[in-house]
C-alpha positions as CSV (number, residue, x, y, z in Angstrom):
1,M,-73.2,95.5,53.1
2,D,-72.5,98.8,51.2
3,D,-72.2,97.9,47.5
4,K,-69.4,100.5,47.2
5,R,-67.1,98.0,48.8
6,L,-67.8,95.4,46.1
7,N,-65.1,94.9,43.5
8,Y,-67.4,93.2,41.1
9,D,-70.8,93.8,39.5
10,K,-73.3,91.6,41.4
11,T,-75.7,91.7,38.4
12,D,-73.1,90.3,35.9
13,K,-72.2,86.6,36.0
14,Y,-69.0,87.2,34.2
15,S,-67.9,89.9,36.5
16,I,-68.6,87.6,39.5
17,E,-66.5,84.8,37.8
18,K,-63.6,87.1,36.9
19,Y,-63.4,88.6,40.4
20,G,-63.6,85.1,41.9
21,Q,-60.6,84.0,39.8
22,G,-58.5,86.3,42.0
23,M,-58.8,83.6,44.6
24,I,-56.8,81.1,42.5
25,G,-53.5,80.2,44.1
26,K,-54.5,81.5,47.5
27,T,-55.4,79.6,50.7
28,F,-58.5,80.3,52.7
29,M,-56.3,81.7,55.4
30,E,-54.9,84.2,52.9
31,L,-58.4,85.3,52.0
32,C,-59.0,86.1,55.6
33,L,-55.7,88.0,56.0
34,M,-56.5,90.0,52.9
35,D,-59.9,91.0,54.3
36,T,-59.3,93.8,56.8
37,D,-61.9,96.0,58.5
38,N,-64.8,93.8,57.5
39,P,-68.1,94.7,59.4
40,L,-69.4,91.1,58.7
41,V,-66.6,89.7,60.9
42,Y,-66.8,91.0,64.4
43,D,-64.2,88.8,66.0
44,S,-61.5,87.9,63.4
45,S,-59.7,85.3,65.5
46,G,-62.9,83.7,66.7
47,Y,-64.3,83.6,63.2
48,M,-61.2,81.9,61.9
49,T,-61.2,79.3,64.7
50,E,-64.8,78.5,64.0
51,H,-64.2,78.0,60.3
52,E,-61.2,75.8,60.9
53,N,-63.5,73.2,62.4
54,E,-63.6,70.1,60.0
55,N,-67.1,69.3,61.2
56,R,-68.5,72.6,60.2
57,K,-70.3,71.8,56.9
58,G,-70.3,74.7,54.5
59,G,-67.8,76.7,56.5
60,L,-65.4,77.3,53.7
61,G,-68.2,78.4,51.4
62,Q,-69.4,80.9,54.0
63,L,-65.9,82.2,54.4
64,V,-65.7,82.9,50.6
65,E,-69.0,84.6,50.7
66,E,-68.2,86.9,53.6
67,R,-64.5,87.4,53.4
68,Y,-64.0,87.6,49.7
69,Y,-67.4,88.5,48.1
70,H,-68.4,90.6,51.1
71,Y,-72.0,89.5,51.5
72,K,-73.6,88.0,54.5
73,A,-74.1,84.2,54.2
74,N,-77.7,83.1,54.5
75,S,-80.0,80.2,53.8
76,E,-82.2,82.0,51.4
77,S,-84.0,79.9,48.7
78,A,-82.7,82.2,46.0
79,P,-79.3,81.8,44.3
80,D,-76.4,83.5,46.2
81,F,-76.0,86.2,43.6
82,E,-79.7,86.5,42.9
83,E,-79.6,89.4,40.4
84,A,-77.1,87.4,38.2
85,G,-78.8,84.0,38.9
86,V,-75.5,82.5,40.1
87,E,-75.1,80.1,43.0
88,L,-71.7,79.8,44.8
89,K,-70.4,76.4,45.6
90,V,-67.0,75.7,47.2
91,T,-65.9,72.0,46.8
92,P,-62.8,69.9,47.3
93,Y,-60.9,67.7,44.9
94,K,-57.9,65.4,45.5
95,I,-54.9,64.0,43.7
96,N,-54.9,60.2,43.7
97,K,-51.9,57.9,43.9
98,N,-51.8,57.6,40.1
99,K,-51.7,61.4,39.8
100,S,-55.3,61.7,38.5
101,R,-57.7,64.2,39.9
102,S,-61.1,63.4,41.4
103,A,-63.8,65.1,43.3
104,K,-63.4,64.3,47.0
105,E,-67.2,64.2,47.6
106,R,-70.6,64.8,46.0
107,L,-71.7,68.5,45.5
108,V,-74.6,69.1,47.8
109,L,-77.0,71.6,46.2
110,N,-80.1,72.3,48.3
111,M,-82.3,70.6,50.8
112,I,-85.4,68.7,49.7
113,N,-88.6,69.8,51.3
114,Y,-90.7,66.6,50.9
115,E,-94.0,68.5,51.5
116,S,-93.5,71.1,48.8
117,V,-91.3,69.4,46.2
118,V,-94.1,67.0,45.3
119,N,-95.8,70.0,43.6
120,E,-92.7,70.8,41.5
121,V,-92.6,68.0,38.9
122,A,-91.9,70.3,36.0
123,F,-88.1,70.5,36.2
124,E,-87.6,73.8,34.4
125,E,-90.1,75.5,36.9
126,S,-88.7,73.8,40.0
127,H,-87.0,75.5,42.9
128,F,-84.0,73.2,42.3
129,W,-83.4,74.5,38.8
130,Y,-84.1,78.1,39.8
131,K,-81.4,77.9,42.4
132,N,-78.8,75.7,40.6
133,R,-79.1,76.6,37.0
134,L,-75.8,78.4,37.0
135,I,-73.1,77.6,39.6
136,L,-69.8,79.3,40.3
137,L,-67.6,76.3,41.2
138,V,-64.7,77.0,43.5
139,Y,-62.5,73.9,43.6
140,Y,-59.8,73.7,46.3
141,L,-57.2,71.0,46.7
142,W,-57.8,68.8,49.7
143,K,-54.8,67.3,51.4
144,E,-54.6,65.0,54.4
145,H,-53.2,66.2,57.7
146,I,-53.3,69.9,57.0
147,D,-55.6,72.6,58.5
148,R,-58.6,73.3,56.3
149,L,-57.8,77.0,56.2
150,N,-54.5,76.1,54.5
151,Y,-56.2,74.4,51.6
152,E,-55.4,76.2,48.3
153,I,-57.9,77.3,45.7
154,H,-57.1,76.1,42.2
155,Y,-60.1,76.6,39.9
156,V,-62.9,79.1,39.8
157,R,-65.4,78.6,36.8
158,L,-69.0,79.2,36.0
159,F,-70.8,75.9,35.3
160,T,-74.1,74.7,33.9
161,P,-74.8,71.2,32.7
162,S,-74.6,70.5,29.0
163,K,-77.7,69.9,27.0
164,E,-76.9,66.2,26.9
165,D,-76.4,66.0,30.7
166,L,-79.6,67.9,31.3
167,V,-81.6,65.2,29.7
168,I,-80.3,62.7,32.2
169,I,-80.5,65.2,35.2
170,R,-84.1,66.0,34.3
171,N,-85.0,62.3,34.3
172,D,-83.1,61.8,37.6
173,Y,-85.1,64.7,39.2
174,V,-88.4,63.4,38.0
175,K,-87.5,59.9,39.3
176,I,-86.8,61.3,42.8
177,I,-90.0,63.4,42.8
178,K,-92.2,60.4,41.8
179,K,-90.7,58.3,44.6
180,I,-91.6,61.1,47.1
181,Q,-95.1,61.5,45.5
182,G,-95.6,57.7,46.0
183,G,-94.9,58.0,49.7
184,K,-91.5,56.2,49.3
185,A,-89.0,58.9,50.4
186,H,-87.8,56.4,53.0
187,E,-86.8,54.1,50.2
188,I,-84.7,56.6,48.2
189,S,-81.2,55.5,47.4
190,E,-78.4,57.6,45.7
191,S,-77.9,54.7,43.3
192,D,-81.5,55.0,42.0
193,T,-80.3,57.8,39.7
194,L,-77.4,58.6,37.4
195,Y,-76.0,62.2,37.8
196,L,-78.4,63.9,40.3
197,S,-79.0,62.1,43.5
198,A,-80.9,62.6,46.8
199,C,-78.2,62.3,49.4
200,T,-78.8,62.0,53.2
201,K,-78.3,65.4,54.9
202,S,-78.1,65.3,58.6
203,S,-75.3,65.2,61.2
204,D,-77.4,62.6,63.1
205,S,-78.0,59.5,61.1
206,S,-81.0,58.6,63.2
207,K,-82.9,61.8,62.4
208,R,-86.1,61.4,60.5
209,T,-88.8,63.8,59.1
210,S,-92.3,63.5,57.8
211,Q,-93.2,62.9,54.2
212,P,-96.4,63.2,52.2
213,N,-98.6,60.3,51.3
214,S,-97.0,58.0,54.0
215,S,-96.9,57.8,57.7
216,I,-93.3,56.3,57.6
217,P,-90.7,59.0,58.5
218,A,-87.8,59.4,56.1
219,K,-84.2,60.6,56.3
220,P,-83.7,64.3,55.5
221,R,-82.1,64.5,52.0
222,A,-80.7,67.1,49.7
223,F,-80.3,67.2,45.9
224,A,-76.6,66.6,45.0
225,Y,-74.5,66.0,41.9
226,K,-72.7,62.7,42.4
227,A,-69.0,62.6,43.1
228,S,-68.5,60.7,39.9
229,Y,-70.3,63.4,37.9
230,M,-68.3,66.1,39.7
231,T,-65.0,64.3,38.9
232,Y,-66.0,64.3,35.2
233,V,-66.9,68.0,35.4
234,L,-63.6,68.8,37.0
235,N,-61.4,67.0,34.5
236,N,-63.4,67.6,31.3
237,V,-65.1,71.0,31.8
238,I,-63.1,72.9,34.4
239,I,-59.6,71.9,33.5
240,T,-59.3,70.6,29.9
241,G,-62.6,71.1,28.3
242,K,-62.1,67.9,26.3
243,P,-64.0,64.7,27.0
244,L,-61.8,61.7,27.9
245,F,-64.4,59.0,27.1
246,E,-66.6,58.3,24.1
247,S,-70.3,59.0,24.6
248,I,-72.9,56.2,24.1
249,V,-75.6,58.7,23.0
250,K,-74.3,60.4,19.9
251,K,-76.6,62.8,18.1
252,E,-80.0,61.2,18.6
253,E,-82.6,62.4,21.1
254,V,-82.9,60.0,24.0
255,D,-85.8,60.3,26.5
256,D,-84.7,57.5,28.9
257,F,-81.0,56.7,28.9
258,E,-81.3,53.3,30.8
259,T,-84.0,52.0,28.4
260,Y,-81.8,53.2,25.4
261,V,-78.8,51.2,26.8
262,I,-80.8,48.0,27.4
263,N,-82.4,48.1,24.0
264,K,-79.0,48.5,22.3
265,I,-77.5,45.5,24.0
266,N,-80.6,43.4,23.7
267,K,-80.3,43.7,19.9
268,Y,-77.6,41.1,20.2
269,K,-79.7,38.7,22.3
270,G,-78.9,35.0,21.5
271,K,-75.4,35.6,20.1
272,S,-72.7,33.6,21.8
273,F,-69.5,35.0,23.3
274,E,-67.6,33.6,20.4
275,E,-69.9,35.2,17.8
276,L,-69.8,38.5,19.5
277,C,-66.0,38.5,19.7
278,E,-65.8,37.7,16.0
279,H,-68.4,40.4,15.1
280,F,-66.5,43.1,17.0
281,D,-63.0,41.9,15.9
282,L,-62.0,41.1,19.5
283,I,-59.3,38.5,19.4
284,R,-59.4,36.3,22.4
285,P,-57.6,35.5,25.0
286,I,-61.1,34.4,26.1
287,K,-60.0,34.5,29.7
288,A,-59.3,38.2,29.7
289,K,-61.1,39.5,32.8
290,N,-62.6,42.5,31.1
291,L,-63.7,40.8,27.9
292,G,-67.4,40.8,29.0
293,A,-67.3,44.5,29.6
294,M,-65.4,45.1,26.4
295,L,-68.2,43.4,24.5
296,A,-70.8,45.4,26.3
297,F,-69.2,48.7,25.2
298,R,-68.9,47.5,21.7
299,M,-72.6,46.6,21.6
300,L,-73.2,50.2,22.8
301,G,-71.1,51.6,20.0
302,V,-68.1,52.6,22.2
303,K,-64.6,51.6,21.1
304,G,-62.9,52.1,24.5
305,N,-63.4,50.3,27.8
306,D,-65.6,52.9,29.4
307,A,-68.2,55.4,28.4
308,E,-68.8,59.1,29.2
309,E,-72.2,58.5,30.7
310,F,-71.1,55.6,32.8
311,V,-68.1,57.5,34.2
312,K,-70.4,60.4,35.2
313,A,-73.0,58.2,36.7
314,N,-70.7,55.7,38.4
315,I,-72.1,52.7,36.5
316,K,-70.1,49.5,36.6
317,V,-70.5,46.7,34.1
318,K,-70.7,43.2,35.4
319,T,-70.8,40.1,33.3
320,I,-73.0,37.3,34.7
321,R,-72.8,33.7,33.5
322,I,-75.6,31.3,34.2
323,N,-74.7,27.7,33.5
324,A,-77.0,24.9,32.1
325,S,-77.9,23.9,35.6
326,E,-79.4,27.4,36.2
327,K,-76.7,28.4,38.6
328,I,-74.1,31.1,38.8
329,K,-70.7,29.7,39.6
330,E,-68.9,32.8,40.9
331,N,-69.7,35.3,43.6
332,M,-69.3,39.0,42.9
333,S,-66.3,40.6,44.5
334,F,-65.5,44.1,45.5
335,P,-62.2,45.9,46.2
336,T,-60.2,44.7,49.2
337,F,-60.7,46.6,52.4
338,R,-58.1,47.6,55.0
339,F,-58.9,46.1,58.5
340,T,-57.8,49.3,60.2
341,D,-60.2,51.4,58.1
342,I,-63.3,49.3,59.1
343,A,-62.2,49.2,62.7
344,N,-62.6,53.0,62.9
345,Q,-65.7,53.5,60.7
346,E,-69.4,53.7,61.4
347,W,-71.7,52.0,58.9
348,E,-73.1,55.0,57.1
349,E,-69.6,56.5,56.8
350,S,-68.0,53.2,55.7
351,D,-66.4,52.6,52.3
352,F,-68.6,49.6,51.6
353,Y,-71.8,51.6,52.3
354,D,-70.7,54.4,50.1
355,L,-69.8,52.0,47.3
356,L,-73.2,50.2,47.3
357,S,-75.3,53.3,48.0
358,S,-73.8,55.3,45.1
359,T,-73.0,52.7,42.4
360,K,-75.4,51.5,39.8
361,F,-74.6,48.2,38.0
362,L,-75.2,47.1,34.4
363,F,-75.6,43.3,34.5
364,V,-75.0,41.7,31.1
365,V,-76.3,38.2,31.5
366,Y,-75.2,35.1,29.4
367,K,-76.8,31.7,29.7
368,E,-75.2,28.4,28.7
369,D,-76.9,26.4,26.0
370,K,-77.0,22.6,25.6
371,N,-73.7,22.8,23.6
372,G,-71.8,24.6,26.3
373,H,-71.9,28.0,24.6
374,Y,-72.7,31.1,26.6
375,R,-75.3,33.2,24.8
376,L,-76.4,36.7,25.5
377,D,-79.7,36.5,27.4
378,H,-80.4,40.1,28.4
379,A,-79.0,43.2,30.1
380,Q,-80.5,45.0,33.1
381,F,-79.6,47.9,35.4
382,W,-79.6,47.2,39.2
383,N,-78.7,49.0,42.4
384,M,-78.7,47.7,45.9
385,P,-82.2,48.3,47.6
386,N,-82.0,50.3,50.8
387,S,-84.0,47.6,52.6
388,I,-81.3,45.1,51.8
389,L,-78.3,47.5,52.3
390,N,-79.4,48.6,55.8
391,N,-80.3,45.1,57.0
392,E,-78.5,42.0,55.6
393,V,-75.5,43.9,54.2
394,K,-75.2,46.1,57.3
395,E,-75.3,42.9,59.5
396,V,-72.3,41.4,57.6
397,W,-70.4,44.7,57.8
398,K,-71.0,45.0,61.6
399,K,-70.0,41.4,62.2
400,T,-66.8,42.0,60.2
401,K,-66.0,45.1,62.3
402,N,-66.7,43.2,65.5
403,V,-64.3,40.5,64.4
404,I,-61.6,43.0,63.6
405,N,-62.0,44.7,67.0
406,C,-62.1,41.5,68.9
407,L,-59.5,39.3,67.2
408,P,-58.8,35.7,68.4
409,D,-55.4,35.1,70.1
410,D,-54.5,32.6,67.5
411,L,-55.0,33.4,63.8
412,R,-53.5,30.1,62.5
413,E,-54.4,26.5,62.7
414,N,-52.2,23.7,61.3
415,G,-50.0,26.3,59.7
416,H,-52.8,28.0,57.8
417,Y,-54.8,31.1,58.5
418,K,-58.2,30.5,60.2
419,S,-61.3,31.7,58.5
420,I,-62.6,34.3,61.0
421,F,-65.0,36.5,59.0
422,P,-68.8,36.0,58.1
423,K,-69.2,33.1,55.7
424,Q,-71.6,32.7,52.8
425,S,-73.8,30.2,54.7
426,E,-74.4,32.8,57.4
427,N,-76.2,35.5,55.3
428,P,-78.4,35.3,52.1
429,V,-76.9,38.4,50.5
430,C,-73.1,38.8,51.1
431,H,-70.1,37.5,52.9
432,V,-66.4,38.1,53.4
433,R,-63.5,36.0,52.2
434,P,-60.0,36.3,50.9
435,H,-59.1,38.4,47.8
436,A,-55.4,37.9,48.0
437,I,-52.8,36.6,45.6
438,N,-51.5,34.2,48.2
439,A,-51.1,33.9,52.0
440,K,-48.3,36.4,52.0
441,D,-50.5,39.1,50.4
442,T,-51.7,40.7,53.6
443,Y,-52.9,43.9,55.4
444,L,-52.1,44.9,59.0
445,L,-54.7,44.2,61.6
446,P,-55.3,46.8,64.3
447,D,-53.1,44.9,66.8
448,G,-50.2,44.9,64.4
449,R,-50.5,41.3,63.2
450,E,-50.9,40.5,59.5
451,Y,-53.8,38.7,57.8
452,P,-54.6,37.9,54.1
453,K,-56.4,40.6,52.3
454,Q,-60.2,40.2,52.3
455,C,-63.1,41.8,50.5
456,F,-66.9,41.7,50.6
457,W,-68.7,39.4,48.1
458,L,-72.3,39.3,46.9
459,N,-73.5,35.7,47.1
460,N,-74.0,34.0,43.7
461,T,-77.5,32.9,44.9
462,Y,-78.5,36.5,45.6
463,I,-77.3,37.6,42.2
464,L,-79.2,34.8,40.6
465,S,-82.4,35.9,42.4
466,I,-81.9,39.4,40.8
467,V,-81.1,38.4,37.2
468,G,-83.3,35.3,37.2
469,K,-86.5,37.3,37.1
470,E,-85.5,38.7,33.7
471,L,-84.4,35.4,32.1
């Protein structure tokens, strides 16, 4: 492309950003219609038809590169604007029912070459950091049931992670590399890490590739910023510039965030629920559902009911109570699911897979003493292992889908709804049961009938096997 056609200085990051902000308020269709006589586009109508395809990954990014910035899209290892050190990323956000904004998906950065990345342990010298040090984020508003070329671009900003975020991103990167070095690329899970993940990257979920130090083939993966992190970036960097949540790490230098969190909570080990409530001036109702989480945040020095790092990393706090008989009374519930959603999903595209593969949990464990008081025993981070997720959990999900798609003729017996989904006794890890207010609290089944709302539950015995090792 002749540089004389460019309306920006490709060596100047601020010139690239300022020119990009001319896209704000325009649709991708309008970018195409504005761009006439472009030698990069030989068949304008065919080009637009191709980029309308929802299954074309990266299509809108390529359109911005070629139709607006006028350079030929490529798969080079260097940043898109190499002379300025700027990588271009086009990414969707959505407006939720409560009017809040969230990233629609993770931000995929670059493919991981298992064979070469094992030699790039030094984060600052890695190909990942060379390519993604400075990103021009182009956020467009995703809406259901409209053609993708009619999506409107709303935000265009240069972005690089903050110094505080980089500490965690660097640790995430090293954790991923060490797993690959250990010949365990096939065991990688997005929930292993906090902000930076190694997400699966293939249109065919059965595809595998070789890895060093192991004969076991692994799924192709790419570095990506998690959707939870990109949601935080959207709301607190791109739009307002003001953090909505208090940070756990204040001014101190922290090498390992997870260890730092565990140590802060474990300082209160042995204190009872009542003592902790009194210490932090939390007036019971003791039955408040979020009291355990509130106490956890107070122990971490946070006054609100969530923390900046937890929001970015999609960390959920769960309070676990072990009674004097060494048992956990309650199973762990997840949000209710819609029967019609599961009926039309495949496992790796399902909501439950996405939740468990991308969420890290902080278990805060209390144990009952001989006087009936629950005292803080310990805290631990946990995420669902791939080996369990893609075996026992997948089995329950598939059985649930089969039930939904092959419903019995009669859903009631003696005036009550039958139990038709996988029971706790059928699987050592999880099961399905009601999560409804009453029998009238229902969702529609695919055949139009109604059935009480259900959700997946992790078995209390499985949770005990996880936290019991740390008691």
